[in-house]
C-alpha positions in Angstrom: 109.1 221.7 20.4 111.7 218.9 20.1 115.0 219.6 18.6 116.4 217.6 15.8 118.8 214.9 17.0 122.3 214.4 15.6 124.1 211.1 15.2 127.2 212.8 16.5 127.3 213.4 20.2 129.5 215.9 22.0 132.4 214.4 23.8 131.7 216.2 27.1 130.6 219.4 28.8 133.9 221.0 28.4 134.1 220.8 24.6 134.8 224.2 23.1 132.5 226.1 20.8 134.6 225.1 17.8 133.8 221.5 18.5 130.2 222.2 19.0 130.1 224.1 15.7 131.8 221.3 13.8 129.6 218.7 15.4 126.2 220.4 14.8 126.9 222.6 11.7 124.9 220.6 9.2 122.1 219.9 11.6 121.9 223.6 12.4 121.9 224.5 8.8 118.9 222.2 8.2 117.1 223.6 11.2 117.6 227.2 9.8 116.5 226.2 6.3 113.2 225.0 7.7 112.7 228.0 10.0 113.6 230.6 7.4 111.6 229.2 4.4 109.9 232.2 2.8 111.3 234.7 5.2 113.9 236.2 2.8 116.8 235.7 5.3 119.9 233.7 4.4 120.6 230.7 6.6 124.3 231.3 6.2 124.0 234.8 7.5 121.8 233.7 10.5 124.2 230.9 11.2 127.1 233.3 11.3 125.2 235.5 13.7 124.6 232.5 16.0 128.3 231.6 16.1 129.3 235.2 16.8 126.9 235.4 19.7 128.2 232.0 21.0 131.8 233.4 20.8 130.8 236.3 23.0 130.2 234.0 25.8 133.6 233.9 27.4 133.6 230.6 29.2 132.6 227.5 27.2 133.3 225.4 30.2 130.2 226.7 31.9 128.0 225.3 29.2 126.8 221.9 30.3 124.8 221.0 27.1 126.5 222.6 24.1 123.8 221.4 21.7 121.0 222.8 23.8 122.9 226.1 24.2 123.5 226.2 20.4 119.8 225.8 19.7 118.8 228.4 22.4 121.1 230.9 20.8 119.7 229.9 17.4 116.1 230.4 18.5 117.0 233.8 20.0 118.7 235.0 16.8 115.7 233.7 14.7 113.4 235.5 17.0 115.3 238.8 16.7 115.6 238.5 12.9 112.0 237.7 12.3 110.9 240.4 14.7 113.0 242.9 12.7 111.4 241.7 9.5 108.0 242.1 11.0 108.8 245.6 12.2 110.2 246.6 8.8 107.1 245.2 7.1 104.8 247.2 9.5 106.9 250.4 8.9 106.6 249.9 5.2 102.8 249.4 5.4 102.5 252.6 7.5 104.5 254.5 5.0 102.3 253.3 2.2 99.2 254.3 4.0 100.7 257.8 4.6 101.4 258.0 0.8 97.8 257.0 0.1 96.6 259.8 2.4 98.8 262.3 0.6 97.5 261.1 -2.8 93.9 261.6 -1.5 94.7 265.1 -0.5 96.4 265.8 -3.8 93.4 264.3 -5.7 91.0 266.5 -3.7 93.1 269.6 -4.5 93.1 268.7 -8.2 89.4 268.2 -8.2 88.9 271.6 -6.6 91.2 273.2 -9.2 89.3 271.5 -12.0 86.0 272.5 -10.7 87.2 276.2 -10.4 88.5 276.1 -14.0 85.4 274.5 -15.5 83.2 277.0 -13.6 85.0 279.8 -15.5 84.0 278.4 -19.0 81.1 279.8 -21.0 77.9 277.9 -20.2 77.7 276.0 -23.5 81.4 275.0 -23.5 80.9 273.9 -19.8 77.8 271.9 -20.7 79.5 270.1 -23.7 82.6 269.3 -21.6 80.6 267.9 -18.6 78.3 265.8 -20.8 81.3 264.4 -22.7 83.7 263.7 -19.8 81.6 263.3 -16.8 78.5 261.7 -18.4 80.4 259.9 -21.1 77.9 260.9 -23.8 78.7 260.6 -27.5 78.9 263.6 -29.8 75.5 262.6 -31.3 73.9 262.4 -27.9 75.2 265.7 -26.8 74.1 267.3 -30.1 70.6 266.0 -29.5 70.5 267.0 -25.8 71.7 270.6 -26.5 70.0 271.0 -30.0 73.4 271.6 -31.7 75.1 270.1 -34.7 77.7 267.4 -34.1 80.3 269.7 -35.7 79.4 272.5 -33.2 79.7 270.0 -30.3 83.2 269.0 -31.4 84.2 272.7 -31.9 82.8 273.6 -28.4 84.5 270.7 -26.8 87.9 271.6 -28.4 87.5 275.3 -27.4 86.5 274.3 -23.8 89.6 272.2 -23.5 91.8 275.0 -24.9 90.4 277.4 -22.4 90.8 275.0 -19.5 94.5 274.7 -20.4 94.8 278.5 -20.6 93.0 279.1 -17.3 95.0 276.3 -15.6 98.2 277.9 -16.7 97.0 281.3 -15.5 97.0 282.8 -19.0 93.3 283.7 -19.1 
């Protein structure tokens, strides 16, 4: 990968980091904008981290190519930031998958509880409830199937639901 070139050239190997920052600040900002597009990181924050890391290096005179050093530090910071984002994304995905597992367990528990409650209903109430909710049949269809009147089907369904609530609350 080739680095963007600047029209300003450093004055020598011994220039301080301040001069390097002034000379390449706009160029570095453009480089960061391109690299961070869509990543959710602020180029200003990353640029500040780059400059802080450069300042930790005690002897600027040992750096022969300040621009190359600046971009090496920049690549390292970008790598660290993007790696952290990837780790956080992976952690969030794992947390979501754990939540889905808990939901499935909870759903299975609920289904067991519902089955236990429905099994305690009188047989006609249970039949009306199952045909209406599980099979999705209309009142007319249930009435024909069980040879009952539509009024009786509605009444049994209502009573079945009331008893389910009572059993679920432990009142029956």
